[in-house]
C-alpha positions as CSV (number, residue, x, y, z in Angstrom):
1,M,221.7,149.9,173.1
2,P,224.8,149.0,175.3
3,P,226.8,146.0,174.2
4,T,226.0,144.2,177.5
5,M,222.3,144.6,176.8
6,K,222.8,143.1,173.3
7,T,224.6,140.1,174.7
8,K,222.0,139.5,177.4
9,N,219.2,139.7,174.8
10,A,221.0,137.3,172.5
11,T,221.6,134.9,175.3
12,D,217.9,135.1,176.4
13,E,216.8,134.4,172.8
14,R,219.0,131.4,172.6
15,S,217.9,130.1,176.0
16,L,214.2,130.4,175.1
17,A,214.5,128.8,171.7
18,R,211.5,126.4,171.4
19,R,211.6,123.0,169.8
20,T,208.8,120.6,169.2
21,G,208.7,116.9,168.3
22,T,207.6,113.5,169.4
23,L,209.4,111.4,172.0
24,L,210.0,107.7,171.6
25,G,206.6,106.2,172.4
26,G,204.6,108.9,170.6
27,M,204.3,111.7,173.1
28,P,204.4,115.2,171.6
29,Y,206.7,117.6,173.3
30,L,207.7,121.2,173.4
31,R,211.1,122.1,174.8
32,F,212.4,125.5,176.0
33,G,214.6,127.1,178.6
34,T,217.9,126.2,180.2
35,G,218.9,124.7,183.6
36,L,217.4,122.0,185.7
37,P,214.7,119.8,184.1
38,L,211.1,120.5,184.7
39,V,208.4,118.4,183.1
40,A,205.1,120.2,182.4
41,I,201.9,118.4,181.9
42,P,199.3,120.8,180.4
43,G,195.6,121.0,180.8
44,L,193.0,119.4,178.4
45,T,193.3,120.1,174.7
46,Q,191.1,119.0,171.8
47,N,193.8,116.7,170.4
48,Y,197.3,115.6,171.2
49,E,199.1,116.7,168.1
50,P,202.4,118.6,168.4
51,T,202.0,122.3,169.0
52,V,203.0,124.7,166.2
53,G,202.8,128.4,165.5
54,V,200.6,130.5,167.7
55,D,199.5,127.4,169.7
56,R,203.2,126.8,170.5
57,M,203.7,130.3,171.7
58,M,200.6,130.1,173.9
59,A,201.7,126.7,175.3
60,A,205.0,128.1,176.4
61,Q,203.7,131.4,177.7
62,L,202.6,130.2,181.2
63,L,206.0,128.7,182.1
64,M,208.2,131.2,180.3
65,P,209.1,132.8,183.7
66,V,210.9,129.7,184.7
67,A,212.7,129.2,181.4
68,G,215.8,131.1,182.7
69,T,216.5,128.6,185.4
70,H,214.8,125.4,184.1
71,R,214.8,123.3,181.0
72,V,211.1,122.8,180.4
73,L,209.8,119.7,178.7
74,R,206.1,120.1,178.1
75,L,204.6,116.7,177.3
76,T,201.1,115.9,176.1
77,P,199.6,112.4,176.1
78,R,200.3,110.4,173.0
79,P,197.6,110.4,170.3
80,G,195.6,107.3,169.8
81,L,194.7,106.4,173.4
82,D,192.8,103.2,174.0
83,P,189.2,104.4,174.3
84,N,189.0,102.6,177.6
85,A,192.2,104.1,179.0
86,G,192.0,105.3,182.6
87,M,194.2,107.9,184.3
88,A,196.6,105.1,185.4
89,D,197.1,104.1,181.8
90,I,197.9,107.7,180.7
91,A,200.2,108.1,183.7
92,R,202.0,104.9,182.7
93,D,202.8,106.4,179.3
94,Y,204.4,109.4,181.0
95,A,206.4,107.2,183.4
96,D,207.8,105.2,180.5
97,A,208.7,108.3,178.6
98,L,210.4,109.9,181.6
99,R,212.5,106.8,182.3
100,L,213.8,106.9,178.8
101,E,214.4,110.7,178.8
102,F,216.0,111.2,182.2
103,P,218.5,109.2,184.4
104,G,216.5,109.8,187.6
105,P,213.4,111.5,189.0
106,V,212.6,115.1,187.9
107,D,210.3,117.9,189.0
108,V,206.9,117.8,187.5
109,I,204.2,120.5,187.3
110,G,200.7,119.7,186.2
111,T,198.0,122.2,185.3
112,S,194.2,121.4,185.5
113,T,193.8,117.9,183.9
114,G,197.5,117.8,183.6
115,G,197.6,118.0,187.4
116,S,195.3,115.0,187.6
117,I,197.8,113.1,185.4
118,A,200.7,114.3,187.4
119,L,199.2,113.2,190.7
120,Q,198.4,109.7,189.3
121,L,202.0,109.6,188.1
122,A,203.4,110.5,191.5
123,A,201.2,107.9,193.2
124,D,201.9,105.0,190.8
125,H,205.5,105.8,189.7
126,P,207.4,107.5,192.6
127,D,210.7,106.8,191.0
128,V,210.2,109.4,188.2
129,V,208.8,112.3,190.3
130,Q,211.2,114.3,192.5
131,R,208.9,117.2,193.4
132,L,205.3,117.8,192.3
133,I,203.4,121.0,191.7
134,L,199.6,120.8,191.1
135,V,198.0,124.0,189.7
136,C,194.2,124.1,189.7
137,A,194.1,120.3,190.3
138,A,193.3,118.0,193.2
139,C,192.8,114.4,194.1
140,S,189.4,114.3,192.4
141,L,187.1,116.7,190.4
142,G,184.4,118.3,192.5
143,P,180.7,117.5,191.8
144,N,180.3,120.6,189.7
145,G,183.6,119.9,187.8
146,K,182.3,116.5,186.8
147,K,179.0,117.9,185.7
148,V,180.7,120.5,183.6
149,M,183.1,118.1,181.9
150,R,180.4,115.5,181.2
151,R,178.4,118.2,179.5
152,V,181.4,119.3,177.5
153,A,181.9,115.7,176.3
154,E,178.2,115.4,175.4
155,E,178.4,118.6,173.3
156,V,181.6,117.5,171.5
157,L,180.2,114.1,170.7
158,A,177.0,115.7,169.4
159,G,179.1,117.9,167.1
160,R,178.3,121.2,168.9
161,P,181.7,122.8,169.5
162,R,180.1,126.3,170.2
163,Q,178.0,124.8,173.0
164,A,181.0,123.0,174.4
165,G,182.9,126.2,174.4
166,R,180.0,128.0,176.1
167,V,179.9,125.4,178.9
168,I,183.6,125.4,179.6
169,F,184.0,129.1,179.5
170,S,181.1,129.6,181.9
171,A,183.1,127.5,184.4
172,I,186.7,128.7,184.1
173,G,186.1,132.3,185.0
174,D,185.3,134.0,188.2
175,K,181.6,133.8,189.1
176,P,180.6,137.5,188.4
177,R,182.0,137.2,184.9
178,S,180.4,133.9,183.9
179,R,177.8,135.4,181.5
180,L,180.5,137.3,179.6
181,A,182.7,134.2,179.6
182,A,179.8,132.1,178.2
183,G,179.6,134.4,175.2
184,M,183.3,134.3,174.6
185,G,183.2,130.5,174.8
186,W,180.5,130.4,172.2
187,L,182.7,132.4,169.9
188,M,185.8,130.3,170.7
189,G,184.2,126.9,170.7
190,P,185.1,126.0,167.1
191,L,188.7,126.8,167.7
192,M,188.7,124.8,171.0
193,Y,186.7,121.8,169.9
194,G,186.2,122.0,166.2
195,K,189.0,119.4,165.6
196,A,188.4,117.3,168.8
197,S,189.8,113.8,168.6
198,P,188.5,110.8,170.5
199,D,191.4,111.2,172.9
200,L,189.6,114.3,174.3
201,I,186.6,112.2,175.3
202,T,188.9,109.4,176.6
203,T,190.7,111.8,178.9
204,I,187.6,113.5,180.1
205,R,186.2,110.1,181.1
206,A,189.5,109.1,182.7
207,E,189.5,112.2,184.9
208,D,185.8,111.8,185.7
209,A,186.7,108.4,187.3
210,L,189.8,109.7,189.1
211,D,189.7,109.6,192.9
212,L,193.1,109.4,194.6
213,R,192.0,110.2,198.2
214,D,193.1,106.8,199.4
215,R,196.4,107.1,197.7
216,L,197.6,110.5,198.9
217,G,199.5,109.0,201.8
218,E,201.6,107.0,199.4
219,I,203.0,110.0,197.5
220,E,206.6,110.5,198.4
221,A,207.4,113.6,196.4
222,P,207.2,117.0,198.2
223,T,204.1,118.6,196.7
224,L,202.8,122.1,196.3
225,V,199.1,122.5,195.6
226,I,198.0,125.9,194.2
227,G,194.3,126.7,193.6
228,G,191.7,129.4,193.8
229,D,188.8,129.4,196.2
230,Q,186.3,130.2,193.4
231,D,187.4,127.3,191.2
232,A,184.3,125.8,189.6
233,F,186.0,122.4,189.1
234,Y,187.4,122.0,192.6
235,T,186.2,123.1,196.0
236,P,188.6,124.7,198.5
237,E,188.0,121.6,200.6
238,L,189.3,119.4,197.8
239,F,192.5,121.5,197.5
240,R,193.0,121.3,201.3
241,E,192.3,117.6,201.5
242,T,194.8,116.9,198.7
243,A,197.6,119.0,200.3
244,A,196.8,117.6,203.8
245,G,196.8,114.0,202.7
246,I,200.2,114.1,201.1
247,P,202.9,113.6,203.8
248,N,205.0,116.5,202.5
249,G,202.2,118.6,201.0
250,R,201.7,122.3,201.0
251,L,198.8,124.5,199.9
252,I,198.5,128.0,198.5
253,L,194.9,129.1,198.0
254,Y,194.3,132.4,196.2
255,P,191.2,134.1,197.5
256,G,188.6,135.2,194.9
257,K,190.3,133.4,192.1
258,G,188.7,130.9,189.7
259,H,190.1,128.2,187.5
260,M,191.5,130.5,184.8
261,S,192.4,133.5,186.8
262,V,194.8,131.4,189.0
263,L,196.9,130.8,185.8
264,T,197.2,134.5,185.1
265,D,197.7,135.6,188.7
266,P,201.1,137.4,189.1
267,R,201.8,135.4,192.3
268,L,201.7,132.0,190.5
269,M,205.2,131.8,189.0
270,P,207.0,133.4,192.0
271,D,205.3,130.7,194.2
272,V,206.3,128.0,191.7
273,L,209.9,129.2,191.6
274,E,210.2,129.5,195.4
275,F,209.1,125.9,195.7
276,L,211.5,124.7,192.9
277,D,214.3,126.7,194.5
278,G,213.7,124.8,197.8
279,R,212.5,127.9,199.6
280,G,209.0,126.5,200.1
281,A,205.8,128.4,199.7
282,S,205.6,132.2,199.8
283,G,204.9,132.5,203.5
284,R,201.3,133.8,203.2
285,A,198.9,132.4,205.7
286,A,197.1,130.5,203.0
287,S,200.3,128.6,202.1
288,R,200.6,126.8,205.5
289,R,199.8,123.2,205.3
290,P,196.2,122.7,206.6
291,S,195.1,120.1,209.1
292,P,193.4,117.1,207.7
293,L,189.7,117.6,207.3
């Protein structure tokens, strides 16, 4: 192997070194990458303990393509949420943590439920959000999304993690694959929900109550919304309404993609990087900001 290749690999290994811990205030974090700061708020997990081992690798995988140019801080909500906490309370924890961690506003990317938190954060605490990226998230869950998540909460509370896994996997795939996905969810349920904490139920209920339609016009951060038109949790109209309601909002809608397949789409990270680099969306027709509904 040429010496230059060895040097490059060594540099890459150092730059992608991952570290976990807990911020002041109790929020578990995972750090990796080098460059400009990027705060990542992930989707729903069964508890909010620090990620380790395989879970840590999986957590970093989605955003690894940006680690060469950005210093990623992946933050999950703090464990031990008040059972009555709403999305505004969870977002306040993030705002407090970011004010302690950074001297000014930073770019924020939220995925799924993490996008709901990120949107609330941008609406309530504009001083901490420089630019906002919502992936598979909108101003409110759609009717089917609420139905699915309420059912997941019921199954978890009843001590049926396999059934909870079946319900969620049936929804996250593309429609033709839902039957196969349901079987996979039944198998994976104990891993996903076998150690669920009360914080999971608190967050599901907080997201169920979330509706930021009337707050979109207050969001100051330039925002990119990315979703799939087959997402079982959000309708295409909700993605459009969210992007259109934000003064500097843009939308990229992937045809034929569901909730999970957006996250594995090869276009996702290039679109994210273009936005973070200040070059906007990718230029596809679907990325043009829609007119208000």
